[in-house]
C-alpha positions in Angstrom: -23.4 11.5 21.0 -23.8 11.6 17.2 -24.8 8.2 15.8 -23.0 6.5 12.9 -26.2 6.8 10.8 -26.3 10.6 11.4 -22.7 10.9 10.3 -23.4 9.0 7.1 -26.4 11.1 6.3 -24.5 14.3 6.8 -21.7 13.0 4.6 -24.1 12.1 1.8 -25.8 15.4 2.1 -22.5 17.3 1.9 -21.2 15.3 -1.0 -23.7 14.7 -3.8 -23.1 11.3 -5.3 -21.7 11.2 -8.9 -24.0 10.4 -11.8 -24.7 6.6 -12.1 -23.4 5.4 -15.4 -25.1 2.1 -15.8 -23.9 1.4 -19.3 -20.3 1.6 -18.2 -21.2 -0.6 -15.2 -22.7 -3.1 -17.6 -19.6 -3.0 -19.8 -17.4 -3.6 -16.7 -19.4 -6.8 -16.1 -18.9 -8.0 -19.6 -15.2 -7.4 -19.3 -15.2 -9.5 -16.1 -17.0 -12.3 -18.1 -14.3 -12.1 -20.8 -11.6 -12.6 -18.3 -13.4 -15.6 -16.7 -13.8 -17.1 -20.2 -10.1 -16.5 -21.0 -8.9 -18.4 -17.9 -11.4 -21.1 -18.6 -9.9 -21.4 -22.1 -6.4 -21.5 -20.6 -7.2 -24.1 -18.0 -9.1 -26.2 -20.5 -6.2 -26.4 -22.9 -3.8 -27.1 -20.1 -5.8 -29.9 -18.4 -7.7 -31.5 -21.3 -5.4 -30.6 -24.3 -8.3 -29.3 -26.4 -9.5 -25.8 -27.4 -12.4 -24.5 -25.3 -15.3 -23.3 -27.5 -13.0 -23.1 -30.5 -10.6 -20.8 -28.6 -13.1 -18.1 -29.1 -12.3 -16.3 -25.8 -8.5 -16.7 -26.0 -8.3 -12.9 -26.3 -10.4 -12.5 -23.1 -7.5 -11.2 -21.1 -8.0 -8.0 -23.0 -10.7 -7.2 -20.5 -7.9 -6.1 -18.2 -7.0 -3.3 -20.7 -10.6 -2.1 -20.6 -10.5 -2.2 -16.7 -7.4 0.1 -16.7 -9.0 2.7 -19.0 -12.3 2.5 -17.0 -10.5 2.7 -13.6 -8.7 5.9 -14.8 -12.0 7.4 -15.9 -13.9 6.7 -12.7 -10.9 7.9 -10.6 -10.9 11.2 -12.5 -14.7 11.5 -12.2 -14.7 11.0 -8.4 -11.4 12.5 -7.2 -10.2 15.3 -9.5 -12.0 17.7 -7.3 -9.5 16.9 -4.5 -6.5 18.2 -6.5 -5.0 21.2 -4.7 -6.6 20.3 -1.4 -3.7 18.6 0.4 -5.8 17.9 3.4 -7.9 15.4 1.3 -5.0 13.1 0.6 -5.5 10.9 3.7 -9.2 10.6 3.0 -8.6 9.8 -0.6 -6.2 7.0 0.2 -8.4 5.6 3.0 -11.3 5.3 0.6 -9.2 3.6 -2.1 -7.7 1.2 0.4 -11.1 0.4 1.9 -12.3 -0.4 -1.5 -9.5 -2.7 -2.5 -7.9 -4.3 0.5 -10.6 -5.8 2.8 -12.0 -8.3 0.3 -8.6 -8.9 -1.3 -7.2 -9.8 2.1 -10.2 -12.1 2.7 -9.5 -14.0 -0.6 -5.8 -14.1 0.0 -6.0 -15.3 3.6 -8.5 -17.9 2.5 -6.1 -19.2 -0.2 -2.9 -19.4 1.8 -3.8 -22.5 3.8 -4.7 -24.3 0.6 -1.2 -23.8 -0.8 0.3 -25.3 2.4 -2.1 -28.2 2.5 -2.0 -28.9 -1.2 1.3 -27.7 -2.6 0.5 -28.8 -6.1 -1.9 -25.9 -6.4 0.9 -23.4 -6.4 4.4 -22.9 -7.7 6.3 -22.7 -4.4 6.5 -19.0 -3.6 3.0 -19.1 -2.2 4.5 -20.6 1.0 7.3 -18.1 1.5 6.7 -15.5 4.2 8.2 -12.7 2.2 6.0 -13.4 -0.8 2.9 -13.6 1.4 3.6 -10.2 3.1 4.3 -8.5 -0.3 1.2 -10.1 -1.7 -0.9 -8.8 1.2 0.5 -5.3 0.7 0.3 -5.5 -3.1 4.0 -4.8 -3.4 5.2 -5.7 -6.9 7.2 -9.0 -7.2 9.1 -10.8 -9.9 6.3 -13.5 -9.8 2.6 -13.4 -9.4 1.1 -12.7 -5.9 -0.7 -15.3 -3.9 -3.9 -14.4 -5.7 -2.4 -14.5 -9.2 -4.7 -12.0 -10.8 -4.0 -9.4 -8.1 -1.1 -8.1 -10.2 -3.7 -5.8 -11.5 -4.3 -4.3 -8.1 -0.6 -3.6 -7.6 -0.8 -1.3 -10.6 -4.0 0.3 -9.3 -2.3 1.1 -5.9 0.7 2.5 -7.8 -1.7 4.8 -9.7 -3.5 5.8 -6.5 -0.3 6.7 -4.8 0.7 8.8 -7.8 -2.7 10.5 -7.8 -2.4 11.2 -4.1 0.9 12.9 -4.7 -0.7 15.1 -7.3 -3.5 16.0 -4.8 -0.9 17.0 -2.2 1.4 19.0 -4.5 -0.3 19.4 -7.9 2.3 21.6 -9.6 5.3 19.5 -8.6 3.9 16.0 -9.0 1.9 16.8 -12.1 5.2 17.4 -13.8 6.6 14.2 -12.3 3.6 12.2 -13.5 3.9 13.7 -17.0 7.6 12.8 -17.2 6.8 9.3 -16.0 4.2 8.8 -18.7 6.6 10.1 -21.3 9.3 7.7 -20.1 6.7 4.9 -20.3 6.0 5.7 -23.9 9.7 6.0 -24.7 10.5 2.7 -23.0 7.7 1.0 -24.9 8.9 2.4 -28.3 12.5 1.6 -27.6 11.5 -2.0 -26.7 9.5 -2.3 -29.9 12.4 -0.9 -32.0 14.9 -3.2 -30.4 12.8 -6.2 -31.2 11.4 -6.7 -27.7 14.9 -7.2 -26.3 14.8 -4.6 -23.5 12.0 -6.4 -21.6 14.2 -9.5 -21.1 17.1 -7.5 -19.8 15.4 -5.0 -17.4 14.5 -5.5 -13.8 10.9 -6.4 -13.2 10.4 -3.1 -11.3 11.4 -1.1 -14.4 8.7 -3.0 -16.4 6.2 -2.3 -13.6 6.9 1.4 -13.2 7.1 2.1 -17.0 4.3 -0.3 -18.0 2.0 0.8 -20.9 -0.8 0.3 -18.4 0.2 3.7 -17.1 -0.8 5.1 -20.5 -4.2 3.3 -20.5 -4.9 4.6 -17.0 -3.9 8.1 -17.9 -6.1 7.9 -21.0 -9.1 7.0 -18.8 -8.3 10.0 -16.5 -8.2 12.3 -19.5 -11.6 11.0 -20.6 -12.9 11.7 -17.1 -11.6 15.3 -17.3 -13.2 16.0 -20.7 -16.5 14.3 -19.5 -16.9 17.0 -16.8 -16.1 19.9 -19.1 -17.6 19.3 -22.5 -20.7 18.0 -24.3 -20.8 15.6 -27.2 -23.5 15.0 -29.7 -25.5 11.7 -29.2 -24.7 10.6 -32.8 -20.9 11.1 -32.2 -21.1 9.2 -28.9 -22.9 6.3 -30.5 -20.4 6.2 -33.3 -17.5 6.1 -30.9 -19.1 3.4 -28.8 -19.9 1.1 -31.8 -16.6 1.8 -33.5 -14.8 0.9 -30.3 -16.8 -2.3 -29.8 -16.3 -3.4 -33.4 -12.5 -2.6 -33.2 -12.3 -4.6 -29.9 -14.0 -7.7 -31.4 -12.0 -7.5 -34.7 -8.8 -7.2 -32.7 -9.8 -10.3 -30.8 -10.5 -12.3 -34.0 -7.2 -11.2 -35.5 -5.4 -12.1 -32.3 -6.8 -15.6 -32.0 -7.3 -16.7 -35.6 -4.8 -14.7 -37.6 -1.8 -13.6 -35.6 -1.9 -16.5 -33.2 0.9 -15.0 -31.0 2.9 -17.6 -29.2 2.5 -17.6 -25.4 6.3 -17.2 -25.1 6.3 -14.0 -27.1 4.9 -11.9 -24.2 6.3 -8.6 -25.4 4.6 -8.8 -28.8 1.4 -9.9 -27.2 1.4 -7.0 -24.7 2.1 -4.3 -27.3 -0.6 -5.7 -29.5 -3.0 -5.5 -26.6 -2.1 -1.9 -26.0 -2.5 -0.8 -29.6 -5.6 -2.9 -30.4 -7.5 -3.3 -27.1 -6.2 -0.3 -25.3 -7.2 2.2 -28.0 -10.5 0.5 -28.7 -11.3 0.6 -24.9 -10.6 4.3 -25.0 -13.3 4.6 -27.7 -15.7 2.4 -25.9 -15.4 4.3 -22.5 -15.6 7.7 -24.3 -18.7 6.8 -26.3 -20.5 5.0 -23.5 -19.8 7.8 -21.0 -20.9 10.7 -23.2 -23.9 8.8 -24.5 -25.2 8.3 -21.0 -24.3 11.9 -20.0 -27.1 13.2 -22.3 -29.8 10.8 -21.4 -30.5 7.6 -19.4 -29.7 4.3 -21.2 -32.0 1.4 -20.4 -29.8 -1.6 -19.3 -30.8 -5.1 -18.2 -30.3 -5.1 -14.5 -28.6 -8.5 -14.6 -25.7 -6.9 -16.4 -25.6 -4.0 -14.0 -25.3 -6.5 -11.2 -22.4 -8.2 -13.0 -20.7 -4.8 -13.2 -21.2 -4.1 -9.5 -19.8 -7.6 -8.7 -17.0 -7.5 -11.2 -14.3 -6.9 -8.5 -15.4 -10.0 -6.6 -15.7 -12.0 -9.8 -12.3 -11.0 -10.8 -10.6 -11.9 -7.6 -12.3 -15.2 -7.0 -12.8 -16.7 -10.4 -9.3 -18.2 -11.0 -9.1 -20.3 -7.8 -12.7 -21.4 -8.2 -12.2 -22.3 -11.9 -9.1 -24.3 -10.9 -11.0 -26.3 -8.3 -13.8 -27.0 -10.8 -11.3 -28.1 -13.4 -9.7 -30.5 -11.0 -13.2 -31.8 -10.0 -14.0 -32.5 -13.6 -10.8 -34.5 -13.9 -11.6 -36.4 -10.7 -14.9 -37.6 -12.1 -13.0 -40.0 -14.4 -15.5 -39.3 -17.2 -13.7 -38.6 -20.5 -14.9 -37.1 -23.7 -14.6 -33.7 -25.3 -18.3 -33.0 -25.2 -18.5 -33.7 -21.5 -15.4 -31.6 -20.7 -16.9 -28.7 -22.7 -20.3 -28.8 -21.1 -18.8 -29.2 -17.6 -16.5 -26.2 -18.2 -19.4 -24.0 -19.4 -21.3 -24.9 -16.2 -18.2 -24.3 -14.2 -17.9 -20.8 -15.7 -21.6 -20.0 -14.9 -21.1 -21.3 -11.3 -17.9 -19.3 -10.9 -19.6 -16.0 -11.9 -22.6 -16.8 -9.7 -20.3 -17.5 -6.7 -18.5 -14.2 -7.4 -21.8 -12.4 -7.3 -22.7 -14.1 -4.0 -19.3 -13.1 -2.6 -19.9 -9.5 -3.7 -23.3 -9.1 -1.9 -22.5 -11.1 1.2 -18.8 -10.5 1.8 -17.3 -7.7 -0.2 -20.0 -5.1 0.3 -20.1 -5.8 4.1 -16.4 -5.6 4.5 -16.1 -2.4 2.5 -19.0 -0.8 4.6 -17.3 -1.9 7.8 -13.9 -0.5 6.9 -15.4 2.7 5.6 -17.4 3.1 8.8 -14.4 2.5 11.0 -11.7 4.4 9.0 -13.5 7.2 7.2 -16.9 8.2 8.5 -15.8 8.4 12.1 -13.2 10.9 11.1 -15.7 13.4 9.7 
């Protein structure tokens, strides 16, 4: 009988791994840190009624826009070779699901009892069976899933299903996807022209299906296609990378200290994010990818580790930060300086715990599911 190790070795030999892009991995880690800092800022203002670190990271949710562009890029890099090979659809979806669901289920199932034991942690829907099932399957809902930040994963699964359709029937579904992207752009423009009135009147599924995140993901895919087909001068790559980083930071400064968009004006905030952070993320991913294509970039391994652990950090950070915030309140110690230092330490501990979860839980769950669902089918 063929052993599992022999199967894995044969699989790796038959499929040469893609080029390791450590700079993009590092940037993914920095994006995860931005999101942690954003939610720390949000919780700090809510619980202590003070700005956290001068609201410097209030734009940190823009890290999600970077994630969408980067996800599209990596998907194109790893899976465009499957297009036209309808027999690869099952394997493609199994790999995607094995990457997303196991650790996500682990976190969700771990949170559900807390919402029943301490109802004040949630908003009520976390204890409804329908909401729990939809959350576990990443089916879009009118409210956040059990793990609130997992709305991002619902979009990813939507993209993966669309990509699977293109793999199965490229000529037909490529046209469908193109029409869908066009409708997303039209919906966005119509909403802007109408003064953000459409968003309040449409069903949440319409917002989900025709979200501008589709355009960011598609832009990342397009970068991935160009990455495999063309070369770019090092000077041009560096220019795009630095221009994108500068534009991203300037957009954040303008967002926080100039525009100061109200939390209730969600449509204006979303479209600003798309224009400012989405486009700058496209520049960053393009510059970083093509720069590393020409030669290896030396990156501090700590940042590479953060990038590898970004999925675990992203899924676990909000509940962990919430618990730390409540713990800070329970101490009974008051004072802005104490609150600030305690929240900074909470952020550091949250990221550290996310890294621990990646190495000791996420990686093992993914390996187990891949071994059971994928390798044994070869």
